[in-house]
N, C-alpha and C positions, 0 to 999 in steps of 0.2 A: 101763523103767517110765515111763509118761507122767504128768506132774504137773500139777495145777491150781494153778499158782503164785499166781493171783489170790486164792486162798482162804487164803494164808499168814497165820497169826495167832499171837500170843504165847500159849503154853500154860503157861509157868512163868516166874516172876520171883523170883529168889533174891537176898537182900541180904547183901553182905559188909560194907559200911560205907565203907571207904576206896575211892577210885577204882580201878577194875579196868583192867588193861593188856592182858594177853594171855590167850588161851584155846585149849584143844586137847582134843578127845575122845580117849580111848584106843581102839585099834583094835577092841576087843571091844564098845564102846559102853556099858560099865558106868559109866564115870566121865567127868566133865569136869574138867580141870585149869585153874586160872586163877592169875594173879599180880596183885598189888596194889601201890599206891604205898607201902604200909606195909612193903614188903620181904618180905612173906610169900607162900607158895604156898597154894592152896586145892584140895582134892579134893572135888568134889560128887558124891554118889551119884545116878545118874539115876532110880533107883526112887522115891526119896522126897525128894530135894533136901537131904539131910543133908550137913553140911560138916565136914571136918577141915582145920585151918589150922596152918601151922608156919613159923617163921623160916627164910628161905632164903638170899638173897644179901645183900651189904652195900650194895645199891643196887636199882634197878628190874630186874625180869626182863622182857626185851623179847620173848622167844620161848620156846615150849615145844614139845617133840616127845616122842612115846612110841614105843618100839621095837615092832615087829610082834608080838612074843610077849605084849605087854601086861604085862610084868613090870618094865620100867624106864622112868622118865620123865626127860627131860633138859631142863635149863633154861639159858638164855643171859642173862647179866646185864650191866648197865652197869658192873660192877666188874671187867671183863676176864675173868670166869670162866665156865666151863661146869661144871655139876654134874649128876652122875648120881644119881638117887634110886630107891628101891624104890616101886612103885606102891601096894602095900598097907601097912598099919600105921597105928597111931594117932599115932605120933611118928616119922616117917621120918627116918633119918640118912643122910648122903651116902655113896654107894658110891665115887665118884671125884670129886675136885675138881681142875680143870685151869685154870691160867692160860693161856687160849686165844689171846687177842689183846691187842695194845696199844691200849687204849681199849675202847669199847663193843662187846659182841658183840650184833649186831643180829638175826641170822637163823640158823635151824636147819632142816635137813630130814634125813629118814632114807631110805636106799635100801630099796626094796620088800622085799628079802630080809633086811634088818636088819644087813647086813655092814658098812655104812659110815654115818657121820653127817657131814654137811657143816655148816660154820659160816662166817659172814661177818661182818666187823667194820670198825671205824673205822680200822684200819691198812691198808685197801685190799686185804686178803688174804682168800682162801678157803682153808679147811683141811679135810682129811678125817681122821676119827678112827675107830678101831674100837670095838666095843661095850664094851671094857674101858678106854677112854679113852686109848689109845695113838695118837700122831700117825702117820698113814700117809703123808700128802702135803700139801705146801703149794703153792698155785696163785697165781702172780703174774701180773699183767697189767692189773688195774684201776687207773685213775688217780684214783679217788675212793672214798669210803666204800661198802662193800658192804652193800646194804639187804635183799637177798633171795637165797635159794638154793633150787634145785628139781631133784630127780633125775627124769630121764625115767623114766616108769613101765615101759617095756619095753626100752629100749636102754641101753647102758653109757655114759650121757652125764649131765653135770651142767650146769645153767644157773645163772648168777649175775648179778644185776642191781645196778647201782650208782647213786649219787646223780646222776651225769651223764646218766642215761638209756641207758646202754650195757648190753647183755646179752651175756655171754661164754658160749659153748658149749664145754665141756671134754670130752675123752675121759678117762673115769675111770681106766681101766687105766694109761694113760701120763702123764696130767696135761697132755697137749698141748692147746693152744687150737685149736679146729677152725674156728670162725667167730664173727662178732659181729653181733648185731641192734642197730640204732640207733633207739631210741625217744626221740628228742631232744625231742619235745613234752612229755615227762614231766620235763623239767628247765627250771628258770628261774634266771637270774642277775639279781639286782637290784643295779645299780651304786650307786644312792643309799644302799641299806642295806648294801651290800657282802656280800651273802649268796648262796650257791648253795642252791636249794630244790627240792624235788620228789623225784625218784628212783623207781626200780622197786620199789614197795612189795610187790608179790606177782606171781606168775606161775602160769599154769595151761595145760594142754594138753587139747584136745578129745579125746573118747574115741576117735575115729578117727585121732588123731595129726596132723591136717591144719592145725590152727589153734593158734598160740601166742598167749595173751592176757597182756598186761602192764598192770598197773594202777598208778595214782598220781594226780597232779594236774596241772592246767594253769591258765592265766589267773591266775597268781599276781601280781596287781598290787600287793599289799602283803603279802609273805611274813611279816614279823614281826607283822602284824596278822591273820594267818590268813585273808586274802581270796584264795580260790582255789576251783577246781571239780574234781570227780572226773573221771577220764578213763581209758578202756581203749584201748590201742593193740593191734590184732591184726596178726599176721604169718602169711604162708603158710609152713608149716614146710619144705616141699620146696625152695623157692628163697630163703627168707629175706626176701622182699619184703613191704612193708607192705600189708595188705589194706584196713583201714578204721580210723577213729577212732570211739569210742563215748562221747560225753560224757554226764554226768548231766544230765537235762533240768531246768534251773532249780534245781539243787541246789548249795549252797555247802558245800565240805568237801574231804576227802581220800578217795580210793579206797584203802582199806586192804587189802582182800582180794578175790580173784576166784576163782570155782570154776565148772566146768562140771557141770551136773546130769545125771542119768541120761538125760534126754530131749534133751540138747544145749543147753539154755538156760544162759546165763551168769548168775550171781548175783554182785553186787558189794556189799560193805559200805562205806558212805560215812559219815563222821562229821566234823563240824567246826562252823564258825560258823553253818551253816544247819540244824543239828540232825543227826538220825540217820536213815539210810534203808537199806533193802535194795532195790537196783535190779535189775530183771530184763530181760535183753536176749535177743532172738533173735540167734543168732550172725551172721546175714547182714544184720542191720538196724542202723542207726546209733542210733536213739533207743530208750530203754527202753519196753517195752510195759506195764510195771507198776512202781509204786513203793510200797513199804510204809514209812510213817513210824513210827519207834520213839522212845520217850522218851530224851532226853539224847544225848550224843555217843557214837558207836560208836568203839572203838579196835582191835577185832580180831573175827574171825569164824572159826568152825570148823564143818564139815559132819559130821554124825553118820554112822557107817557105814551106817545104814539108808537114807540118801539123802533122808530126809524132814524131819529135824530140823536146825535151824541154831542154834548158840549165838553170842551176841554179848556182848562185854565193854564195859561202859559207864563213863563218867567219874563218873556219879552213884553208883557203888559197887554197882551191880546187875549180875547176870548174867541174861540173858533167853534163853529157849529158844522159838524160833518153829517152827511146824510147817507144812509144805506138805501138801496132800492129793493122794493118788494118784487119777487119773481112773479111774472105773469104766467098763470097756468096754461099749459098747452091746450089748444082748442082741439076737440075731437075731429077726426077726419070726416069730411063730408061723404055721404053715401052717393054712389053713382047709380 
């Protein structure tokens, strides 16, 4: 499906109130799940924007995932826990509560067949869980906090990205470390402030499997003052070599999420001191060809199963749904 991304526009704006942190569509496209700084989860009905909210973790929920059957939603909290919830219900109660990591649980991903859930945390570990919450395997090898996890959509492989800009590729069946991608441009150490900053905030693979995109930030001249710029670093999947860097053109902020759209275009959600943007890149070009400015700071993004709608979570307490338009194929000229 070819998309007219320059026509992307906000179609819904739903208010929660407290700042929104994470967002995730369910695989059937019925609901959008979000989390907030008030420690609650929200389930938004896509048909009418109606909301159900309930107390969730004892801290912020950093990531959300939904199993492929659309029946279970999983949340990762800064309270060391992973919680499995039913998707439906007016007052969802936990199905499984797991002390998953020592420190924040930052990232979740679900294998395409629903057989495994990956988590990454501040203890530098990656863990694999089954749908009933049982630990299957623990993966050691990162030297810094794990910020993102990503199952390969076709192969039995898992990628995990850390604060230091390192991406580890694991063989899921054995837990063996296969290779490492080095996206060091996505890591900054500021000696004056004594902080490491940046990290692999998200990863995506092109539909043909040839390009791995890693997103985060660079030019962090003042990390504690949030002075930085979004950046995508691309790798050639076949040999692991860097292909190109794609910076946000004149944008100040963090690249939180990256996705490949159905026509191969990359979309990046950036939020920070310079505001909120959806940045659109052609995969072979360095600069974005389109930038959509949105209200307030973006903190997460999720692509709807229809490939046209994009949800963004905002610090101003709103959830926004933007829509891209499918290009209409040119009609053949009529014969005279």
